[in-house]
C-alpha positions as CSV (number, residue, x, y, z in Angstrom):
1,M,-39.9,4.3,28.2
2,S,-40.0,1.7,25.8
3,N,-37.4,3.5,23.4
4,Q,-35.7,3.7,26.5
5,N,-35.7,0.0,26.6
6,T,-34.8,-0.5,22.9
7,T,-31.8,2.2,23.0
8,R,-30.5,0.8,26.1
9,R,-30.8,-3.0,24.2
10,R,-29.5,-1.9,20.1
11,T,-26.4,0.1,23.0
12,T,-25.9,-3.9,24.8
13,K,-26.1,-5.4,21.3
14,T,-24.0,-3.3,19.4
15,A,-20.7,-2.9,22.8
16,A,-21.3,-7.3,22.5
17,L,-20.3,-7.5,18.9
18,T,-17.7,-4.9,19.2
19,A,-15.9,-6.7,21.8
20,G,-16.8,-10.1,20.1
21,L,-15.2,-8.2,16.8
22,A,-12.2,-7.6,18.9
23,C,-11.5,-10.5,20.0
24,L,-11.6,-12.5,16.6
25,L,-9.4,-9.9,15.5
26,A,-6.7,-10.7,18.0
27,T,-6.7,-14.3,17.8
28,A,-6.2,-14.0,14.1
29,V,-3.1,-11.4,14.9
30,A,-2.2,-13.8,17.1
31,T,-2.2,-17.0,14.9
32,T,-1.0,-15.1,11.1
33,P,2.7,-16.6,10.6
34,S,5.8,-14.2,10.6
35,L,7.1,-13.6,7.5
36,A,10.6,-12.6,7.7
37,K,13.5,-14.1,7.1
38,P,15.7,-15.9,9.1
39,N,18.5,-13.8,9.6
40,P,18.7,-10.9,7.0
41,S,22.3,-9.8,6.4
42,A,23.6,-6.7,9.1
43,G,23.7,-4.1,6.4
44,D,20.2,-4.8,5.0
45,R,18.9,-4.8,8.9
46,K,16.2,-1.6,7.8
47,V,14.9,-3.2,4.8
48,A,14.9,-6.4,5.8
49,E,12.6,-4.8,8.6
50,F,11.0,-2.2,6.5
51,V,9.8,-5.2,3.9
52,R,8.3,-7.3,6.6
53,A,5.9,-5.0,8.5
54,T,4.9,-4.2,4.7
55,K,4.1,-7.6,3.9
56,G,2.2,-7.9,6.5
57,D,0.1,-5.1,4.9
58,F,-0.4,-7.3,1.6
59,G,2.5,-10.0,1.2
60,P,5.6,-9.9,-1.0
61,A,3.3,-8.8,-4.2
62,L,0.1,-7.2,-5.6
63,S,-1.5,-7.0,-8.0
64,G,-4.3,-4.2,-9.8
65,I,-4.4,-1.2,-12.7
66,A,-2.0,1.8,-12.2
67,S,-2.5,4.7,-13.6
68,V,-1.0,7.8,-14.6
69,Y,-0.5,11.3,-12.6
70,H,-0.5,15.4,-12.5
71,D,-1.2,17.4,-9.7
72,P,1.5,19.8,-9.2
73,I,2.1,19.5,-6.1
74,T,2.6,16.2,-3.7
75,A,1.2,14.6,-0.5
76,N,4.9,15.0,0.9
77,G,5.5,18.6,-0.6
78,E,7.6,17.6,-3.0
79,H,7.0,19.4,-6.4
80,M,5.5,16.4,-8.5
81,D,8.8,16.3,-11.3
82,P,7.0,14.4,-14.5
83,N,10.8,13.1,-15.5
84,A,11.4,11.7,-12.1
85,M,10.5,7.9,-11.0
86,T,8.1,8.6,-8.5
87,A,4.2,7.1,-7.4
88,A,1.2,7.5,-5.8
89,H,0.6,5.2,-3.4
90,K,-2.6,4.6,-0.4
91,T,-0.9,3.2,2.4
92,L,3.1,2.4,2.0
93,P,6.0,5.6,3.3
94,F,7.1,7.9,1.9
95,G,10.6,7.0,0.5
96,S,9.5,3.7,-0.1
97,M,11.0,1.8,-3.2
98,V,8.8,-0.6,-5.9
99,T,9.1,-2.1,-8.0
100,V,6.3,-1.7,-11.2
101,R,5.9,-4.8,-13.7
102,N,3.9,-4.0,-16.8
103,H,1.9,-7.0,-17.3
104,R,1.6,-6.0,-21.5
105,N,4.6,-5.9,-22.3
106,G,6.9,-7.0,-18.7
107,R,8.5,-4.0,-18.6
108,T,9.8,-3.2,-14.9
109,V,10.0,0.5,-13.4
110,T,11.4,0.9,-9.9
111,V,9.9,4.2,-8.0
112,R,9.8,6.3,-5.1
113,I,6.7,6.8,-3.5
114,N,5.9,10.3,-2.2
115,D,2.3,10.7,-2.9
116,R,-0.9,9.2,-1.9
117,G,-3.7,8.1,-4.0
118,P,-4.7,7.0,-6.3
119,Y,-8.9,7.0,-4.9
120,V,-10.8,5.2,-7.5
121,R,-11.3,1.7,-7.2
122,G,-8.8,-0.6,-8.1
123,R,-6.0,0.2,-8.9
124,V,-3.4,0.1,-7.1
125,I,-0.3,2.9,-8.2
126,D,-0.6,6.1,-9.4
127,L,2.8,6.4,-11.2
128,S,4.3,10.0,-12.8
129,P,4.6,10.5,-16.3
130,G,8.3,10.0,-17.0
131,A,7.5,6.7,-14.9
132,A,4.4,5.9,-16.9
133,R,6.3,6.1,-20.0
134,V,9.3,3.9,-19.0
135,V,7.2,1.3,-18.1
136,G,5.0,1.7,-21.3
137,L,2.4,3.4,-19.6
138,D,0.1,6.0,-21.3
139,G,-3.5,6.0,-19.5
140,L,-4.1,2.4,-18.1
141,A,-2.5,-0.8,-17.4
142,P,-2.8,-4.4,-15.3
143,V,0.8,-4.3,-13.0
144,S,2.1,-6.1,-10.2
145,L,4.2,-4.6,-7.3
146,T,7.1,-5.6,-5.3
147,V,8.1,-3.3,-2.5
148,N,12.3,-3.2,-2.4
149,G,12.7,-1.4,0.3
150,R,12.8,2.1,1.8
151,R,15.3,5.2,0.7
152,V,16.7,6.6,3.8
């Protein structure tokens, strides 16, 4: 009987903590200010909506470590072209256009997200060999990302 009471108390405690966390998260979401620009131009409405949604994920820019990937098949089913300007990112939708700036030499490249990854802590993007060459990356380098929009 004692074991059953302990389990019931533990379940009640877990439910209360879960409800409290849900309320806290709901309050935080409701008080987050909008990052939208007041009047995007008519031609850029889709891009503006995409960028607005993406900024909610990680702000206007994200910094971290970039690496090079060599997987033959990408997560969206394409065969990886080593000379293409493509990259892998954990959360951005496929087709997202991202500008990657190498902090070591200041070079930039614009890539299209067509794969998932990297799955190593601290790394924010995996570049195709062609994109890595353009930005001057051999191995690992500190970079910053800027989301430009989405290729339709």
